C-alpha positions as CSV (number, residue, x, y, z in Angstrom):
1,M,-3.8,32.1,-0.3
2,S,-2.0,34.2,2.2
3,L,-1.4,31.9,4.9
4,R,1.5,29.9,5.3
5,A,4.2,27.7,6.9
6,V,6.9,29.6,9.3
7,G,8.8,28.6,11.9
8,V,9.7,25.0,10.0
9,E,13.4,24.2,9.8
10,L,14.7,21.6,7.2
11,G,13.7,18.3,8.4
12,Q,11.4,19.3,11.4
13,P,9.0,16.8,11.5
14,R,5.2,18.3,10.0
15,L,3.2,16.5,12.3
16,P,0.8,18.3,14.7
17,T,1.6,17.6,18.4
18,P,-0.8,17.6,21.4
19,T,-2.5,20.7,22.8
20,G,-2.0,23.2,25.6
21,G,2.2,23.9,26.9
22,V,4.6,26.2,25.4
23,R,6.5,25.7,22.6
24,D,9.4,27.9,21.1
25,G,8.6,30.6,23.2
26,I,4.7,30.9,22.2
27,D,2.0,30.3,24.9
28,L,0.1,28.1,22.5
29,P,-3.4,27.9,24.3
30,L,-5.5,30.3,21.9
31,T,-7.7,32.6,24.3
32,R,-11.1,33.6,23.2
33,D,-11.7,36.5,20.9
34,T,-15.4,37.9,20.5
35,G,-14.6,40.3,18.1
36,P,-15.6,40.5,14.5
37,M,-12.8,38.2,13.1
38,G,-13.7,35.3,15.2
39,D,-15.4,33.8,18.1
40,G,-13.1,31.4,19.7
41,L,-10.2,31.6,17.9
42,Q,-7.3,34.4,18.7
43,I,-6.8,35.8,15.0
44,D,-5.0,38.6,16.0
45,E,-2.5,36.4,17.3
46,I,-2.0,34.4,14.1
47,V,-2.1,37.6,12.2
48,R,0.8,38.6,14.6
49,L,3.0,35.8,13.8
50,G,2.5,35.9,9.8
51,L,0.4,33.3,9.6
52,F,-3.2,35.0,8.2
53,D,-3.8,37.9,6.5
54,S,-7.5,39.4,7.7
55,D,-7.2,41.3,3.8
56,D,-7.4,38.0,2.3
57,P,-10.5,38.0,-0.1
58,E,-11.6,34.6,1.2
59,A,-10.9,35.6,5.2
60,A,-14.2,35.1,6.2
61,D,-14.6,31.3,5.0
62,I,-10.9,30.6,6.4
63,I,-11.9,31.8,10.1
64,E,-15.2,29.5,9.8
65,Y,-13.0,26.6,8.8
66,L,-10.3,27.7,11.7
67,E,-12.8,27.8,14.5
68,W,-14.4,25.0,13.6
69,L,-10.6,23.0,13.5
70,A,-10.7,24.9,17.0
71,A,-13.9,23.6,18.3
72,D,-13.3,20.1,17.0
73,G,-10.3,20.1,19.7
74,H,-7.3,20.9,17.1
75,D,-4.3,23.3,18.6
76,V,-4.9,25.7,15.2
77,L,-2.3,28.1,16.1
78,Q,0.3,24.7,16.2
79,L,-1.6,23.7,13.1
80,L,-0.9,27.0,11.0
81,R,2.9,26.5,12.4
82,V,4.1,23.7,10.6
83,S,1.4,23.1,7.7
84,Q,-0.1,25.2,5.1
85,L,-3.8,25.9,5.1
86,E,-4.5,23.6,2.0
87,H,-2.8,20.5,4.2
88,L,-4.6,21.0,7.6
89,G,-7.3,18.3,6.4
90,A,-4.7,15.8,6.0
91,V,-2.5,16.3,8.8
92,T,-5.7,16.0,11.3
93,S,-7.1,13.2,9.7
94,A,-3.2,11.6,10.0
95,A,-3.7,12.6,13.8
96,A,-6.6,10.6,14.0
97,M,-5.3,7.6,12.9
98,R,-3.0,7.7,15.7
99,P,-5.1,8.7,19.0
100,G,-3.2,8.7,22.1
101,A,0.2,9.4,20.1
102,K,3.1,11.1,22.7
103,P,6.5,11.0,23.6
104,L,8.4,7.3,23.7
105,A,9.4,8.8,27.4
106,D,5.8,9.6,28.6
107,H,5.1,5.9,28.4
108,D,5.2,3.4,30.8
109,G,7.0,0.1,30.9
110,V,9.4,1.2,27.8
111,T,12.1,-1.1,28.2
112,L,14.0,-0.2,24.4
113,D,15.9,2.3,24.2
114,P,15.1,4.8,21.5
115,Q,17.4,3.4,19.0
116,R,16.2,0.1,19.3
117,F,12.8,1.6,18.5
118,S,13.9,3.6,15.2
119,E,15.1,0.8,14.2
120,L,12.0,-1.8,14.7
121,A,9.7,1.2,13.6
122,R,11.6,1.9,10.4
123,A,11.5,-1.7,9.6
124,F,7.6,-1.8,9.8
125,G,7.5,1.1,7.9
126,F,7.3,4.1,9.9
127,D,8.6,7.4,7.3
128,R,11.4,9.8,8.4
129,E,9.4,12.6,9.9
130,F,7.4,10.1,11.9
131,I,10.4,8.8,13.5
132,A,11.6,12.1,14.1
133,A,8.8,13.2,15.9
134,G,9.3,10.2,18.0
135,A,5.9,9.8,19.2
136,Y,3.9,6.4,19.7
137,T,0.7,5.0,20.7
138,P,0.8,2.4,22.9
139,A,-0.7,0.0,20.8
140,E,2.3,1.1,18.5
141,V,4.7,0.8,22.1
142,R,3.4,-2.9,22.3
143,I,3.4,-3.7,18.6
144,L,7.7,-2.7,18.6
145,H,8.2,-4.6,22.1
146,A,6.7,-7.6,21.1
147,A,8.7,-7.5,17.8
148,D,11.9,-7.1,19.8
149,A,10.8,-10.1,21.6
150,G,10.2,-12.0,18.6
151,A,13.8,-12.0,17.6
152,A,15.0,-14.0,20.7
153,M,12.1,-16.7,19.4
154,F,13.4,-16.5,15.6
155,S,16.5,-13.9,14.6
156,G,16.9,-10.7,14.7
157,V,17.5,-10.9,10.8
158,E,14.3,-12.8,10.3
159,T,12.3,-10.5,12.6
160,L,13.2,-7.4,10.7
161,Y,12.7,-8.7,7.5
162,F,9.2,-9.9,8.3
163,A,8.4,-6.4,9.9
164,Q,9.3,-4.8,6.2
165,V,7.2,-7.3,4.4
166,A,4.4,-6.8,6.8
167,G,5.2,-3.0,6.8
168,S,5.5,-2.8,2.7
169,A,1.8,-4.9,2.8
170,L,0.1,-2.6,5.1
171,A,1.5,0.4,3.4
172,R,-0.3,-0.8,-0.1
173,I,-3.6,-1.5,1.8
174,A,-3.2,2.0,3.4
175,D,-2.0,3.7,-0.1
176,A,-5.5,1.9,-1.4
177,A,-7.9,3.0,1.2
178,V,-6.8,6.7,1.0
179,S,-6.8,6.3,-2.9
180,L,-11.0,5.4,-2.2
181,F,-11.2,8.2,0.4
182,M,-9.8,10.6,-2.4
183,V,-11.7,9.3,-5.3
184,D,-15.2,8.8,-3.9
185,I,-15.4,11.9,-1.5
186,E,-12.1,14.3,-2.0
187,L,-12.7,14.8,-5.9
188,P,-16.2,14.7,-6.1
189,S,-16.5,17.7,-3.1
190,L,-13.8,19.8,-5.8
191,G,-16.8,20.2,-8.3
192,E,-19.7,21.3,-5.4
193,D,-19.9,24.8,-4.3
194,L,-18.7,23.8,-0.6
195,S,-17.0,26.0,2.0
196,R,-13.9,24.5,3.6
197,T,-15.9,23.6,6.8
198,E,-18.5,21.6,4.5
199,V,-15.5,19.7,2.6
200,A,-13.5,19.4,6.3
201,I,-17.1,18.0,8.0
202,R,-17.5,15.4,5.0
203,S,-13.7,14.6,5.3
204,K,-14.1,13.8,9.0
205,E,-16.9,11.7,8.5
206,A,-15.3,9.6,5.6
207,T,-12.0,9.4,7.9
208,A,-14.5,8.1,10.8
209,N,-15.4,5.4,8.4
210,L,-11.9,4.3,8.0
211,Q,-12.4,2.7,11.0
212,V,-14.3,-0.6,9.4
213,V,-11.2,-1.1,6.9
214,I,-9.2,-1.1,10.2
215,D,-11.7,-3.5,12.0
216,A,-11.8,-5.6,9.4
217,L,-8.0,-6.9,8.9
218,D,-8.0,-9.0,11.8
219,P,-10.6,-11.3,10.4
220,L,-9.3,-11.1,7.1
221,F,-5.7,-11.7,8.2
222,R,-6.9,-14.7,10.1
223,L,-8.2,-16.0,7.1
224,H,-5.3,-15.7,4.9
225,M,-3.4,-17.0,7.9
226,A,-5.4,-20.2,7.4
227,Q,-5.3,-20.5,3.6
228,A,-1.4,-19.8,3.9
229,M,-1.1,-22.8,6.2
230,L,-3.3,-25.0,3.6
231,R,-0.8,-24.2,0.8
232,N,2.2,-24.7,2.5
233,R,0.7,-27.9,3.9
234,D,0.4,-28.8,0.3
235,A,3.6,-27.8,-0.7
236,A,5.6,-29.7,2.2
237,A,5.6,-33.2,0.5
238,K,7.2,-31.3,-2.3
239,S,9.9,-29.2,-0.4
240,A,12.9,-28.4,-1.7
241,G,14.8,-27.4,1.9
242,A,14.2,-25.1,4.4
243,H,12.8,-22.3,2.5
244,G,12.3,-23.8,-1.0
245,I,9.3,-25.7,-2.2
246,R,8.4,-27.2,-5.7
247,Q,5.7,-24.8,-7.8
248,A,4.3,-24.2,-10.4
249,V,4.7,-20.4,-11.4
250,G,3.4,-18.4,-14.3
251,F,3.6,-15.0,-16.0
252,V,0.8,-13.5,-18.0
253,D,1.2,-9.6,-19.6
254,L,-0.6,-7.8,-21.7
255,V,0.5,-7.1,-25.2
256,G,-0.1,-3.3,-26.1
257,F,-0.8,-2.2,-22.8
258,T,1.3,0.4,-22.7
259,T,0.2,2.1,-25.8
260,L,-3.5,1.6,-24.8
261,S,-3.0,3.5,-21.7
262,A,-1.0,6.4,-23.1
263,S,-4.0,6.9,-25.7
264,V,-6.5,7.2,-22.7
265,S,-7.1,9.9,-19.9
266,I,-6.0,9.4,-16.5
267,A,-9.7,8.6,-15.4
268,E,-9.7,6.4,-18.1
269,L,-6.4,4.7,-17.1
270,S,-7.8,4.4,-13.7
271,D,-10.8,2.5,-14.5
272,L,-8.8,0.0,-16.9
273,V,-6.2,-0.8,-14.5
274,R,-8.6,-1.4,-11.4
275,E,-10.7,-3.4,-14.0
276,F,-7.3,-5.5,-14.9
277,E,-6.3,-6.0,-11.4
278,A,-9.6,-7.0,-10.4
279,R,-10.4,-9.2,-13.4
280,A,-7.2,-10.8,-12.8
281,R,-7.4,-11.5,-9.0
282,D,-10.9,-13.5,-9.7
283,V,-10.1,-15.4,-12.8
284,V,-6.8,-16.9,-10.9
285,S,-8.7,-17.7,-7.8
286,D,-11.8,-19.4,-9.8
287,C,-9.1,-22.1,-11.0
288,G,-7.7,-22.4,-7.5
289,A,-4.2,-20.6,-8.5
290,R,-3.0,-17.6,-6.4
291,V,-1.7,-14.2,-7.6
292,V,1.3,-13.7,-6.7
293,K,1.6,-10.2,-7.2
294,I,0.9,-7.7,-10.2
295,I,3.6,-5.7,-11.7
296,G,2.5,-3.2,-14.1
297,D,0.8,-5.1,-16.9
298,A,2.0,-8.5,-15.8
299,V,0.5,-10.9,-13.4
300,M,2.6,-13.5,-11.5
301,I,0.7,-16.7,-10.5
302,A,1.6,-19.5,-8.6
303,A,0.2,-23.1,-7.5
304,V,1.0,-26.7,-6.0
305,E,-0.8,-28.1,-9.0
306,P,0.3,-27.3,-12.6
307,D,-3.1,-27.7,-13.9
308,R,-3.9,-24.9,-11.8
309,V,-2.0,-22.8,-13.1
310,A,-2.1,-23.9,-16.5
311,R,-6.1,-23.5,-16.1
312,A,-5.4,-19.8,-14.4
313,A,-3.3,-18.8,-17.5
314,S,-5.4,-20.1,-20.2
315,A,-8.2,-18.1,-18.8
316,L,-6.5,-14.5,-18.2
317,L,-5.9,-15.2,-22.1
318,G,-9.1,-15.0,-23.0
319,E,-10.3,-12.8,-20.4
320,F,-7.7,-10.0,-21.1
321,G,-8.3,-10.4,-24.8
322,V,-11.9,-9.1,-24.4
323,A,-12.0,-7.2,-21.0
324,T,-8.9,-4.7,-22.2
325,Q,-8.8,-4.8,-26.1
326,V,-5.3,-5.9,-26.1
327,E,-3.8,-9.6,-26.5
328,A,-2.3,-11.5,-24.0
329,R,0.7,-14.0,-23.6
330,G,2.3,-16.1,-20.8
331,G,5.4,-18.2,-19.7
332,L,4.9,-21.5,-17.3
333,T,7.3,-23.1,-15.4
334,Y,7.7,-25.9,-12.7
335,G,10.5,-26.5,-10.4
336,D,11.8,-25.7,-7.0
337,V,11.7,-22.1,-6.1
338,L,12.8,-19.6,-2.9
339,A,9.8,-18.8,-0.9
340,R,10.7,-15.5,1.0
341,G,8.1,-12.7,2.4
342,G,5.3,-14.0,-0.1
343,D,6.9,-14.3,-2.9
344,Y,8.9,-16.6,-4.7
345,Y,12.6,-16.5,-6.3
346,G,14.9,-18.4,-8.3
347,P,15.7,-19.7,-12.4
348,V,12.2,-21.2,-12.7
349,V,10.5,-18.1,-11.6
350,N,13.0,-15.7,-14.0
351,L,12.7,-18.6,-16.5
352,A,8.5,-18.4,-16.6
353,A,9.2,-14.2,-16.8
354,R,11.5,-14.9,-19.9
355,L,9.3,-17.7,-21.6
356,G,6.3,-14.7,-21.1
357,D,8.5,-12.0,-22.9
358,L,9.3,-14.5,-25.6
359,A,5.9,-15.8,-26.3
360,V,3.9,-14.3,-29.0
361,P,0.6,-12.7,-28.3
362,G,-2.3,-15.2,-27.5
363,E,0.4,-17.9,-26.8
364,L,1.5,-20.0,-23.7
365,L,5.2,-21.0,-24.0
366,A,6.3,-23.6,-21.2
367,T,9.0,-25.8,-20.3
368,P,9.2,-29.9,-20.7
369,E,9.3,-30.0,-17.1
370,F,5.8,-28.3,-16.7
371,V,4.5,-30.3,-19.1
372,D,5.1,-33.5,-17.9
373,A,3.5,-32.3,-14.4
374,L,0.1,-31.7,-15.7
375,H,-2.6,-34.4,-15.2
376,G,-5.5,-32.9,-17.2
377,D,-6.7,-33.5,-20.7
378,W,-4.2,-30.8,-22.4
379,H,-2.5,-30.6,-25.9
380,F,0.8,-29.1,-26.9
381,E,3.2,-29.1,-29.6
382,P,7.3,-28.4,-29.2
383,A,8.1,-24.8,-29.9
384,G,11.9,-25.7,-30.3
385,R,14.9,-24.5,-28.5
386,R,15.4,-20.9,-27.4
387,Q,18.1,-19.1,-25.9
388,L,17.1,-16.8,-23.1
389,K,18.7,-14.0,-21.4
390,G,20.4,-15.3,-18.1
391,F,20.5,-19.0,-19.1
392,A,23.5,-20.1,-20.5
393,E,22.0,-22.7,-22.7
394,P,19.4,-23.1,-24.9
395,V,16.2,-24.0,-23.2
396,P,13.6,-26.5,-24.8
397,T,10.2,-24.9,-24.9
398,V,7.0,-26.1,-25.0
399,S,3.7,-24.3,-26.6
400,L,0.4,-25.0,-24.7
401,M,-2.6,-25.1,-27.4
402,L,-5.8,-23.4,-25.8
């Protein structure tokens, strides 16, 4: 391709700006050109700026695409000045996700200085380029003002911490949604004989469908808030302090997953990871426990009642041996943990992870405290005292019989 980005200094935001006006001394609104090089697009100006080679073998396809962008309301000249042709789809789709974005100074009722806005935006996950662009939607302005007001009710440190947790979680959701788009829309398009314009139209329709994901977040968030309230109600009676709660914690990981992943294609690995995570969440949920997080090939689970964690870990060992052709093992503990940002910390958590690493395939190693807190009909046998990394004294262990 002979289209190229020009006039972009290092660190300058590679984002589309609103149409109209004069930027860098160039009158950006495109005049209509009814000549052979395009209808409604000033191709001569684009060529003059070195953004397009009219002798390109794919010139007709490119011009059709640029015309479509212009008809769709995009400032094509500015887009080409800040992004390569291959990236225009991503740039325009990203802009469509943030309608009404404009400089902070153009918003009414802004009471925070730009530095405070940048601090809060960074905490919520705005990356460096978006912060440097300095453009916000009205909804983003309201959210950042609300976050600043929340600092008066809670504390500045805790407010920023919550923003970081929320931003991290939403970034994961966004990546999953875009990955769904790429796998089911973009990749199949590569195997079809489609023009740039046809791909762009298909992508625009798919991007519009992402609104379904956005609309679903409010009711889903309310659901998870309700579930979190009930979980914390059950844990409150066993509270270990302002942030601590009594929890049963388990780590279950797959033995041989790394070797297996190295022997399959990327597409097969994608299917394997998807199946692994989906099965893990279904199995743990069916047992009344919660998946705290999935780290590679390891699942961290927790619940107030140790029986739920024991059932979930046992089910995972049986499930993964069939589902992934590798064996699983795990470690189970019970005690006071620090609850922060939807995660748990402390020696009890570390011990569960260490026991999981120590267990042999098909085994669940637990602490005596975990076993003593069980109420179901479980069978176990002593597994000796183990010297674990990070623990000064040998730790007594019990092997839970499945």
